[in-house]
VOGUSE-709821 format. One record per atom (N, C-alpha, C, O): residue number from 1; residue in three letters; x, y negated, z negated. Coordinates in Angstrom, 1 decimal, m for minus. Last residue first. Example, Ala and Ser with C-alpha at 12.3 -4.5 7.8 and 13.67 -1.06 7.14 Angstrom:
+------+-------+--------+--------+--------+
: mise : bavex :     xx :     yy :     zz :
+------+-------+--------+--------+--------+
:    2 :   ser :   12.8 :    2.2 :   m7.1 :
:    2 :   ser :   13.7 :    1.1 :   m7.1 :
:    2 :   ser :   12.9 :    0.0 :   m7.9 :
:    2 :   ser :   13.4 :   m1.1 :   m8.0 :
:    1 :   ala :   13.2 :    5.7 :   m7.8 :
:    1 :   ala :   12.3 :    4.5 :   m7.8 :
:    1 :   ala :   13.2 :    3.3 :   m7.8 :
:    1 :   ala :   14.2 :    3.3 :   m8.5 :
+------+-------+--------+--------+--------+
//
This chain:
+------+-------+--------+--------+--------+
: mise : bavex :     xx :     yy :     zz :
+------+-------+--------+--------+--------+
:   80 :   ser :  131.4 : m117.4 :  m67.8 :
:   80 :   ser :  131.7 : m118.8 :  m68.1 :
:   80 :   ser :  132.6 : m119.4 :  m67.1 :
:   80 :   ser :  133.0 : m120.6 :  m67.2 :
:   79 :   gln :  128.6 : m115.4 :  m67.0 :
:   79 :   gln :  130.1 : m115.7 :  m66.9 :
:   79 :   gln :  130.3 : m117.1 :  m67.1 :
:   79 :   gln :  129.5 : m118.0 :  m66.7 :
:   78 :   gln :  126.4 : m113.7 :  m69.1 :
:   78 :   gln :  126.7 : m114.9 :  m68.2 :
:   78 :   gln :  128.2 : m115.1 :  m68.2 :
:   78 :   gln :  128.9 : m115.0 :  m69.2 :
:   77 :   lys :  125.4 : m110.3 :  m68.8 :
:   77 :   lys :  126.3 : m111.3 :  m69.4 :
:   77 :   lys :  126.5 : m112.5 :  m68.5 :
:   77 :   lys :  126.7 : m112.3 :  m67.3 :
:   76 :   pro :  122.0 : m109.5 :  m68.4 :
:   76 :   pro :  123.4 : m109.5 :  m67.9 :
:   76 :   pro :  124.1 : m110.6 :  m68.6 :
:   76 :   pro :  123.6 : m111.7 :  m68.9 :
:   75 :   lys :  120.1 : m108.1 :  m71.0 :
:   75 :   lys :  120.3 : m109.2 :  m70.1 :
:   75 :   lys :  121.8 : m109.2 :  m69.6 :
:   75 :   lys :  122.7 : m108.9 :  m70.4 :
:   74 :   lys :  118.6 : m104.9 :  m71.0 :
:   74 :   lys :  119.7 : m105.8 :  m71.5 :
:   74 :   lys :  119.9 : m106.9 :  m70.5 :
:   74 :   lys :  119.8 : m106.7 :  m69.2 :
:   73 :   pro :  115.1 : m104.4 :  m71.3 :
:   73 :   pro :  116.4 : m104.3 :  m70.6 :
:   73 :   pro :  117.4 : m105.3 :  m71.1 :
:   73 :   pro :  117.0 : m106.4 :  m71.5 :
:   72 :   ser :  113.7 : m103.1 :  m74.3 :
:   72 :   ser :  113.8 : m104.2 :  m73.3 :
:   72 :   ser :  115.1 : m104.1 :  m72.6 :
:   72 :   ser :  116.2 : m103.7 :  m73.2 :
:   71 :   thr :  112.2 :  m99.9 :  m74.5 :
:   71 :   thr :  113.3 : m100.8 :  m74.9 :
:   71 :   thr :  113.4 : m101.9 :  m73.8 :
:   71 :   thr :  113.1 : m101.7 :  m72.6 :
:   70 :   pro :  109.0 :  m98.9 :  m75.6 :
:   70 :   pro :  109.9 :  m99.3 :  m74.5 :
:   70 :   pro :  111.0 : m100.2 :  m75.0 :
:   70 :   pro :  110.8 : m101.1 :  m75.8 :
:   69 :   thr :  108.2 :  m96.3 :  m77.7 :
:   69 :   thr :  108.5 :  m97.8 :  m77.7 :
:   69 :   thr :  109.4 :  m98.1 :  m76.5 :
:   69 :   thr :  110.6 :  m97.6 :  m76.5 :
:   68 :   lys :  108.2 :  m93.6 :  m77.5 :
:   68 :   lys :  107.0 :  m94.3 :  m77.0 :
:   68 :   lys :  107.3 :  m95.8 :  m76.9 :
:   68 :   lys :  106.7 :  m96.5 :  m76.0 :
:   67 :   leu :  110.5 :  m92.8 :  m78.7 :
:   67 :   leu :  110.3 :  m92.5 :  m77.3 :
:   67 :   leu :  109.2 :  m93.3 :  m76.7 :
:   67 :   leu :  109.2 :  m93.6 :  m75.5 :
:   66 :   arg :  109.9 :  m93.5 :  m81.3 :
:   66 :   arg :  111.0 :  m94.2 :  m80.6 :
:   66 :   arg :  110.9 :  m94.0 :  m79.1 :
:   66 :   arg :  111.2 :  m94.9 :  m78.3 :
:   65 :   glu :  107.9 :  m91.7 :  m81.9 :
:   65 :   glu :  107.6 :  m93.1 :  m81.9 :
:   65 :   glu :  108.7 :  m93.9 :  m81.1 :
:   65 :   glu :  108.4 :  m94.8 :  m80.4 :
:   64 :   ser :  109.5 :  m89.4 :  m81.9 :
:   64 :   ser :  108.4 :  m89.5 :  m80.9 :
:   64 :   ser :  107.9 :  m91.0 :  m80.8 :
:   64 :   ser :  107.6 :  m91.4 :  m79.7 :
:   63 :   leu :  111.2 :  m89.9 :  m84.0 :
:   63 :   leu :  111.7 :  m89.7 :  m82.6 :
:   63 :   leu :  110.6 :  m89.9 :  m81.6 :
:   63 :   leu :  110.9 :  m90.5 :  m80.6 :
:   62 :   leu :  109.4 :  m89.9 :  m86.1 :
:   62 :   leu :  110.2 :  m91.1 :  m85.8 :
:   62 :   leu :  110.8 :  m91.0 :  m84.4 :
:   62 :   leu :  110.8 :  m92.0 :  m83.7 :
:   61 :   gln :  108.4 :  m87.3 :  m86.1 :
:   61 :   gln :  107.5 :  m88.4 :  m85.9 :
:   61 :   gln :  108.3 :  m89.7 :  m85.5 :
:   61 :   gln :  107.8 :  m90.4 :  m84.6 :
:   60 :   asp :  110.8 :  m85.8 :  m86.5 :
:   60 :   asp :  110.0 :  m85.6 :  m85.2 :
:   60 :   asp :  109.1 :  m86.8 :  m85.0 :
:   60 :   asp :  108.9 :  m87.3 :  m83.9 :
:   59 :   glu :  111.4 :  m86.6 :  m89.1 :
:   59 :   glu :  112.3 :  m86.9 :  m87.9 :
:   59 :   glu :  111.6 :  m86.8 :  m86.6 :
:   59 :   glu :  111.8 :  m87.6 :  m85.7 :
:   58 :   met :  109.2 :  m85.6 :  m90.5 :
:   58 :   met :  109.4 :  m87.0 :  m90.4 :
:   58 :   met :  110.4 :  m87.4 :  m89.3 :
:   58 :   met :  110.1 :  m88.4 :  m88.5 :
:   57 :   trp :  109.7 :  m82.8 :  m90.1 :
:   57 :   trp :  108.4 :  m83.4 :  m89.6 :
:   57 :   trp :  108.6 :  m85.0 :  m89.5 :
:   57 :   trp :  108.2 :  m85.5 :  m88.5 :
:   56 :   thr :  112.2 :  m82.6 :  m91.4 :
:   56 :   thr :  112.1 :  m82.3 :  m90.0 :
:   56 :   thr :  110.8 :  m82.9 :  m89.4 :
:   56 :   thr :  110.8 :  m83.5 :  m88.3 :
:   55 :   val :  111.5 :  m83.1 :  m94.0 :
:   55 :   val :  112.4 :  m84.0 :  m93.3 :
:   55 :   val :  112.3 :  m83.8 :  m91.8 :
:   55 :   val :  112.4 :  m84.8 :  m91.0 :
:   54 :   ala :  109.8 :  m81.0 :  m94.5 :
:   54 :   ala :  109.3 :  m82.3 :  m94.6 :
:   54 :   ala :  110.2 :  m83.3 :  m93.9 :
:   54 :   ala :  109.7 :  m84.2 :  m93.2 :
:   53 :   glu :  111.4 :  m78.7 :  m94.1 :
:   53 :   glu :  110.2 :  m78.9 :  m93.3 :
:   53 :   glu :  109.7 :  m80.3 :  m93.3 :
:   53 :   glu :  109.3 :  m80.9 :  m92.3 :
:   52 :   ile :  113.3 :  m79.1 :  m96.1 :
:   52 :   ile :  113.7 :  m79.2 :  m94.7 :
:   52 :   ile :  112.5 :  m79.4 :  m93.8 :
:   52 :   ile :  112.6 :  m80.2 :  m92.9 :
:   51 :   leu :  111.7 :  m78.8 :  m98.4 :
:   51 :   leu :  112.3 :  m80.1 :  m98.1 :
:   51 :   leu :  112.8 :  m80.2 :  m96.6 :
:   51 :   leu :  112.6 :  m81.2 :  m96.0 :
:   50 :   gly :  110.7 :  m76.3 :  m98.9 :
:   50 :   gly :  109.8 :  m77.3 :  m98.4 :
:   50 :   gly :  110.5 :  m78.6 :  m98.0 :
:   50 :   gly :  109.9 :  m79.4 :  m97.3 :
:   49 :   glu :  113.0 :  m75.6 : m101.5 :
:   49 :   glu :  111.9 :  m75.1 : m100.7 :
:   49 :   glu :  111.0 :  m76.2 : m100.2 :
:   49 :   glu :  110.6 :  m77.1 : m101.0 :
:   48 :   gly :  115.0 :  m76.0 : m103.3 :
:   48 :   gly :  115.2 :  m76.5 : m101.9 :
:   48 :   gly :  114.1 :  m76.1 : m101.0 :
:   48 :   gly :  114.2 :  m76.2 :  m99.7 :
:   47 :   arg :  114.9 :  m75.5 : m105.9 :
:   47 :   arg :  115.2 :  m74.4 : m105.0 :
:   47 :   arg :  115.4 :  m74.8 : m103.5 :
:   47 :   arg :  115.8 :  m74.0 : m102.7 :
:   46 :   ser :  114.2 :  m78.0 : m106.9 :
:   46 :   ser :  115.3 :  m77.3 : m107.5 :
:   46 :   ser :  115.8 :  m76.0 : m106.7 :
:   46 :   ser :  116.9 :  m75.6 : m106.7 :
:   45 :   ala :  112.0 :  m78.7 : m105.4 :
:   45 :   ala :  113.2 :  m79.4 : m105.1 :
:   45 :   ala :  114.4 :  m78.6 : m105.7 :
:   45 :   ala :  115.5 :  m78.5 : m105.1 :
:   44 :   cys :  109.6 :  m77.2 : m103.8 :
:   44 :   cys :  110.3 :  m77.0 : m105.1 :
:   44 :   cys :  111.7 :  m77.5 : m104.9 :
:   44 :   cys :  112.6 :  m76.8 : m104.3 :
:   43 :   cys :  106.6 :  m78.3 : m102.2 :
:   43 :   cys :  108.0 :  m78.1 : m102.3 :
:   43 :   cys :  108.4 :  m77.7 : m103.7 :
:   43 :   cys :  107.7 :  m77.9 : m104.7 :
:   42 :   lys :  104.1 :  m78.8 :  m99.8 :
:   42 :   lys :  104.5 :  m78.3 : m101.1 :
:   42 :   lys :  106.0 :  m78.1 : m101.1 :
:   42 :   lys :  106.6 :  m77.7 : m100.1 :
:   41 :   gln :  103.4 :  m81.7 :  m97.9 :
:   41 :   gln :  104.3 :  m80.5 :  m98.0 :
:   41 :   gln :  104.5 :  m80.1 :  m99.5 :
:   41 :   gln :  105.0 :  m80.9 : m100.3 :
:   40 :   val :  101.5 :  m83.3 :  m95.7 :
:   40 :   val :  101.5 :  m82.9 :  m97.1 :
:   40 :   val :  102.3 :  m81.6 :  m97.1 :
:   40 :   val :  102.0 :  m80.7 :  m96.5 :
:   39 :   his :  101.8 :  m86.0 :  m93.6 :
:   39 :   his :  102.2 :  m84.6 :  m93.7 :
:   39 :   his :  102.3 :  m84.3 :  m95.2 :
:   39 :   his :  103.1 :  m84.9 :  m95.9 :
:   38 :   ile :  100.0 :  m88.3 :  m91.7 :
:   38 :   ile :  100.4 :  m87.8 :  m93.1 :
:   38 :   ile :  100.7 :  m86.4 :  m93.1 :
:   38 :   ile :   99.8 :  m85.6 :  m92.6 :
:   37 :   lys :   99.8 :  m91.0 :  m89.8 :
:   37 :   lys :  100.1 :  m89.6 :  m89.7 :
:   37 :   lys :  100.7 :  m89.2 :  m91.1 :
:   37 :   lys :  101.7 :  m89.7 :  m91.5 :
:   36 :   asn :   97.1 :  m93.3 :  m90.3 :
:   36 :   asn :   98.5 :  m92.9 :  m90.4 :
:   36 :   asn :   98.6 :  m91.4 :  m90.2 :
:   36 :   asn :   97.7 :  m90.7 :  m90.4 :
:   35 :   ser :   94.4 :  m93.7 :  m90.3 :
:   35 :   ser :   95.1 :  m94.3 :  m89.2 :
:   35 :   ser :   96.6 :  m93.9 :  m89.2 :
:   35 :   ser :   97.3 :  m94.2 :  m88.3 :
:   34 :   lys :   93.5 :  m92.5 :  m92.7 :
:   34 :   lys :   93.4 :  m91.7 :  m91.4 :
:   34 :   lys :   94.1 :  m92.4 :  m90.3 :
:   34 :   lys :   94.4 :  m91.7 :  m89.3 :
:   33 :   tyr :   93.6 :  m93.0 :  m95.4 :
:   33 :   tyr :   94.8 :  m93.3 :  m94.6 :
:   33 :   tyr :   94.7 :  m92.6 :  m93.2 :
:   33 :   tyr :   95.7 :  m92.2 :  m92.7 :
:   32 :   asp :   91.7 :  m91.9 :  m96.9 :
:   32 :   asp :   91.6 :  m93.3 :  m96.6 :
:   32 :   asp :   92.7 :  m93.8 :  m95.7 :
:   32 :   asp :   92.6 :  m94.9 :  m95.1 :
:   31 :   asp :   92.4 :  m89.3 :  m97.5 :
:   31 :   asp :   91.5 :  m89.5 :  m96.3 :
:   31 :   asp :   91.3 :  m91.0 :  m96.0 :
:   31 :   asp :   90.9 :  m91.3 :  m94.8 :
:   30 :   ile :   93.8 :  m89.6 :  m99.8 :
:   30 :   ile :   94.6 :  m89.4 :  m98.6 :
:   30 :   ile :   93.7 :  m89.7 :  m97.4 :
:   30 :   ile :   94.2 :  m90.2 :  m96.4 :
:   29 :   cys :   93.3 :  m90.1 : m102.6 :
:   29 :   cys :   92.4 :  m90.7 : m101.5 :
:   29 :   cys :   93.2 :  m90.7 : m100.1 :
:   29 :   cys :   93.1 :  m91.7 :  m99.4 :
:   28 :   leu :   94.5 :  m88.8 : m104.6 :
:   28 :   leu :   95.2 :  m90.0 : m104.0 :
:   28 :   leu :   94.5 :  m90.6 : m102.8 :
:   28 :   leu :   95.0 :  m91.5 : m102.2 :
:   27 :   thr :   92.6 :  m86.9 : m105.1 :
:   27 :   thr :   92.9 :  m87.8 : m106.2 :
:   27 :   thr :   93.6 :  m89.1 : m105.6 :
:   27 :   thr :   93.4 :  m90.2 : m106.0 :
:   26 :   ser :   92.7 :  m85.4 : m102.7 :
:   26 :   ser :   91.5 :  m86.1 : m103.1 :
:   26 :   ser :   91.8 :  m87.2 : m104.2 :
:   26 :   ser :   91.2 :  m88.3 : m104.1 :
:   25 :   cys :   95.3 :  m84.4 : m102.8 :
:   25 :   cys :   94.9 :  m85.3 : m101.7 :
:   25 :   cys :   93.7 :  m86.1 : m102.0 :
:   25 :   cys :   93.5 :  m87.3 : m101.7 :
:   24 :   ile :   95.1 :  m82.8 : m105.1 :
:   24 :   ile :   96.0 :  m83.9 : m105.1 :
:   24 :   ile :   95.6 :  m84.9 : m104.0 :
:   24 :   ile :   95.6 :  m86.2 : m104.2 :
:   23 :   glu :   93.2 :  m80.9 : m104.2 :
:   23 :   glu :   93.0 :  m81.7 : m105.4 :
:   23 :   glu :   93.8 :  m83.0 : m105.4 :
:   23 :   glu :   93.4 :  m84.1 : m105.7 :
:   22 :   ser :   94.5 :  m79.8 : m102.0 :
:   22 :   ser :   93.3 :  m80.5 : m101.8 :
:   22 :   ser :   92.9 :  m81.4 : m103.0 :
:   22 :   ser :   92.4 :  m82.5 : m102.8 :
:   21 :   glu :   96.7 :  m78.5 : m103.3 :
:   21 :   glu :   96.9 :  m79.5 : m102.3 :
:   21 :   glu :   95.7 :  m80.4 : m102.1 :
:   21 :   glu :   95.8 :  m81.6 : m102.0 :
:   20 :   thr :   96.0 :  m78.0 : m106.8 :
:   20 :   thr :   96.0 :  m77.6 : m105.4 :
:   20 :   thr :   96.3 :  m78.8 : m104.5 :
:   20 :   thr :   96.1 :  m79.9 : m104.9 :
:   19 :   arg :   98.1 :  m78.4 : m109.6 :
:   19 :   arg :   96.9 :  m78.8 : m108.8 :
:   19 :   arg :   97.1 :  m78.3 : m107.4 :
:   19 :   arg :   98.2 :  m78.1 : m106.9 :
:   18 :   thr :   99.5 :  m75.6 : m111.4 :
:   18 :   thr :   99.6 :  m76.9 : m110.7 :
:   18 :   thr :   98.3 :  m77.2 : m109.9 :
:   18 :   thr :   97.6 :  m76.2 : m109.6 :
:   17 :   asn :   99.6 :  m73.3 : m112.9 :
:   17 :   asn :   98.6 :  m74.3 : m113.3 :
:   17 :   asn :   98.8 :  m75.6 : m112.6 :
:   17 :   asn :   98.4 :  m76.6 : m113.1 :
:   16 :   pro :  103.2 :  m72.6 : m112.7 :
:   16 :   pro :  101.8 :  m72.2 : m112.9 :
:   16 :   pro :  100.9 :  m73.4 : m113.2 :
:   16 :   pro :  101.3 :  m74.4 : m113.8 :
:   15 :   leu :  105.3 :  m74.0 : m110.1 :
:   15 :   leu :  104.9 :  m73.8 : m111.5 :
:   15 :   leu :  103.5 :  m73.3 : m111.6 :
:   15 :   leu :  102.6 :  m73.6 : m110.7 :
:   14 :   asp :  105.8 :  m74.5 : m107.5 :
:   14 :   asp :  106.1 :  m73.2 : m107.9 :
:   14 :   asp :  105.6 :  m72.9 : m109.3 :
:   14 :   asp :  105.6 :  m71.8 : m109.8 :
:   13 :   ser :  105.6 :  m77.2 : m107.0 :
:   13 :   ser :  104.4 :  m76.3 : m106.6 :
:   13 :   ser :  104.6 :  m74.9 : m107.0 :
:   13 :   ser :  103.7 :  m74.1 : m106.9 :
:   12 :   lys :  107.3 :  m79.2 : m107.6 :
:   12 :   lys :  106.9 :  m78.3 : m108.6 :
:   12 :   lys :  105.8 :  m77.4 : m108.3 :
:   12 :   lys :  105.0 :  m77.0 : m109.2 :
:   11 :   asn :  106.0 :  m81.7 : m105.3 :
:   11 :   asn :  107.0 :  m81.0 : m106.0 :
:   11 :   asn :  106.5 :  m80.2 : m107.1 :
:   11 :   asn :  105.4 :  m80.4 : m107.6 :
:   10 :   leu :  104.8 :  m82.4 : m102.6 :
:   10 :   leu :  104.1 :  m81.9 : m103.8 :
:   10 :   leu :  105.1 :  m81.0 : m104.5 :
:   10 :   leu :  105.1 :  m79.8 : m104.4 :
:    9 :   leu :  105.3 :  m85.2 : m100.7 :
:    9 :   leu :  105.9 :  m84.0 : m101.2 :
:    9 :   leu :  105.3 :  m83.6 : m102.5 :
:    9 :   leu :  105.2 :  m84.4 : m103.5 :
:    8 :   leu :  104.1 :  m86.6 :  m98.0 :
:    8 :   leu :  103.7 :  m86.5 :  m99.4 :
:    8 :   leu :  104.3 :  m85.2 :  m99.8 :
:    8 :   leu :  103.8 :  m84.1 :  m99.4 :
:    7 :   val :  105.2 :  m88.8 :  m95.6 :
:    7 :   val :  105.3 :  m87.4 :  m96.1 :
:    7 :   val :  105.0 :  m87.5 :  m97.6 :
:    7 :   val :  105.5 :  m88.3 :  m98.3 :
:    6 :   met :  103.9 :  m90.7 :  m92.9 :
:    6 :   met :  104.2 :  m90.6 :  m94.3 :
:    6 :   met :  104.3 :  m89.1 :  m94.7 :
:    6 :   met :  103.6 :  m88.3 :  m94.1 :
:    5 :   pro :  104.1 :  m93.0 :  m90.2 :
:    5 :   pro :  104.2 :  m91.7 :  m90.7 :
:    5 :   pro :  104.6 :  m91.6 :  m92.2 :
:    5 :   pro :  105.5 :  m92.3 :  m92.6 :
:    4 :   ile :  101.8 :  m95.5 :  m89.5 :
:    4 :   ile :  103.1 :  m95.3 :  m90.2 :
:    4 :   ile :  103.1 :  m93.8 :  m90.7 :
:    4 :   ile :  102.3 :  m93.4 :  m91.4 :
:    3 :   asn :   99.6 :  m96.6 :  m88.3 :
:    3 :   asn :  100.5 :  m95.8 :  m87.5 :
:    3 :   asn :  101.8 :  m95.6 :  m88.2 :
:    3 :   asn :  102.9 :  m95.5 :  m87.5 :
:    2 :   lys :   99.2 :  m99.5 :  m90.3 :
:    2 :   lys :   98.7 :  m98.5 :  m89.4 :
:    2 :   lys :   99.8 :  m97.8 :  m88.7 :
:    2 :   lys :  100.9 :  m98.3 :  m88.5 :
:    1 :   met :   98.7 : m101.4 :  m92.9 :
:    1 :   met :   99.8 : m100.6 :  m92.3 :
:    1 :   met :   99.2 :  m99.4 :  m91.6 :
:    1 :   met :   98.7 :  m98.5 :  m92.2 :
+------+-------+--------+--------+--------+
//
């Protein structure tokens, strides 16, 4: 699976003694997915922190991919 945008939400980042972003990325071998666009976002779901940023990033990725993909021209309707 190449060129697939992914968002990794690091929830509960507001709690003490949580792992760092680099520790989590290392554990999950994020570097193995270099062919994909990956956005790592710390968040706190109960407060809504970081969620808008993650969704906005994904929206931007999907829109940019949509603009890159040529649409096929519509075929004219055949008259009967």
